[in-house]
C-alpha positions in Angstrom: 3.4 -5.7 8.3 4.2 -4.9 11.9 5.8 -6.7 14.8 4.1 -6.5 18.1 6.0 -4.1 20.4 8.2 -2.8 17.6 8.9 0.9 17.4 8.9 2.2 13.9 10.1 5.5 12.7 7.6 7.9 11.1 8.3 9.8 7.9 8.2 12.9 10.1 11.2 11.6 12.2 13.7 13.0 9.7 15.2 12.4 6.4 16.5 8.9 5.9 15.2 7.2 9.1 12.0 6.0 7.6 13.7 5.1 4.3 16.3 3.0 6.2 13.5 1.2 8.1 11.7 0.4 4.9 14.8 -0.9 3.2 15.7 -3.1 6.1 12.1 -4.5 6.2 12.2 -5.2 2.4 15.5 -7.0 2.9 14.0 -9.2 5.6 10.9 -10.1 3.5 13.1 -10.7 0.4 15.1 -13.2 2.5 12.1 -15.2 3.5 12.0 -18.8 2.1 9.5 -19.1 -0.7 7.2 -21.2 1.5 7.0 -18.4 4.1 6.2 -15.9 1.4 3.5 -18.2 0.0 2.0 -18.4 3.5 1.9 -14.6 3.8 0.5 -14.3 0.3 -2.3 -16.8 1.3 -3.1 -14.7 4.4 -3.3 -11.6 2.2 -5.7 -13.2 -0.1 -7.8 -14.5 2.8 -7.9 -11.1 4.3 -8.8 -9.5 1.0 -11.6 -11.9 0.6 -13.0 -10.9 4.0 -13.1 -7.2 2.8 -14.8 -7.8 -0.5 -18.1 -6.6 1.1 -16.4 -3.2 1.2 -14.0 -3.2 -1.7 -13.1 -5.5 -4.5 -9.4 -4.9 -4.8 -7.4 -6.3 -7.8 -4.0 -5.8 -9.4 -3.7 -4.4 -13.0 -0.7 -3.5 -15.2 -1.1 0.0 -13.7 -1.1 -1.0 -10.1 -3.7 -1.7 -7.5 -7.3 -1.0 -8.5 -10.7 -1.1 -6.9 -13.3 -2.7 -9.1 -17.1 -1.9 -9.1 -19.1 -4.2 -6.9 -22.0 -4.7 -9.2 -25.5 -3.3 -9.5 -25.7 0.1 -11.2 -22.0 0.6 -10.7 -21.0 -2.6 -12.6 -20.3 -0.7 -15.8 -17.9 1.7 -14.2 -14.2 1.4 -14.8 -11.8 0.4 -12.1 -10.9 3.2 -9.6 -7.2 4.0 -9.0 -6.0 6.0 -6.1 -2.6 7.6 -6.5 -0.1 7.0 -3.6 0.4 10.7 -3.4 -3.2 11.1 -2.1 -2.2 9.1 1.0 1.0 11.2 1.8 1.3 14.3 3.8 2.4 17.6 2.3 5.7 17.3 4.2 6.5 14.0 2.6 5.5 15.2 -0.8 7.7 18.2 -0.4 10.6 16.1 0.8 10.5 14.0 -2.4 10.0 17.1 -4.6 6.4 16.6 -5.6 3.9 19.4 -5.5 1.0 18.6 -3.2 -1.3 21.1 -4.9 -4.3 19.7 -6.8 -3.7 22.0 -9.8 -7.4 22.9 -9.9 
């Protein structure tokens, strides 16, 4: 979630700045009254429904998954996308994870 006009640090801004920003944002969201959180959750589900022509996203015990949409693909298992595939090599190196595919 973003706030219009807000400046947010980037992970490339230096060690700790982005982490501090995320922690402060988590504390704000954790402090929301349940009714506000429920409203946000409702908006999430509304938005998710509008994207189902592209992706069918669900949650499993292993995290977020993309389910097959039907047709010939309907017998395929859910697809999972590791968070590391969305992170830059710099970030992966900062947290001590190899960004090589191992292939």
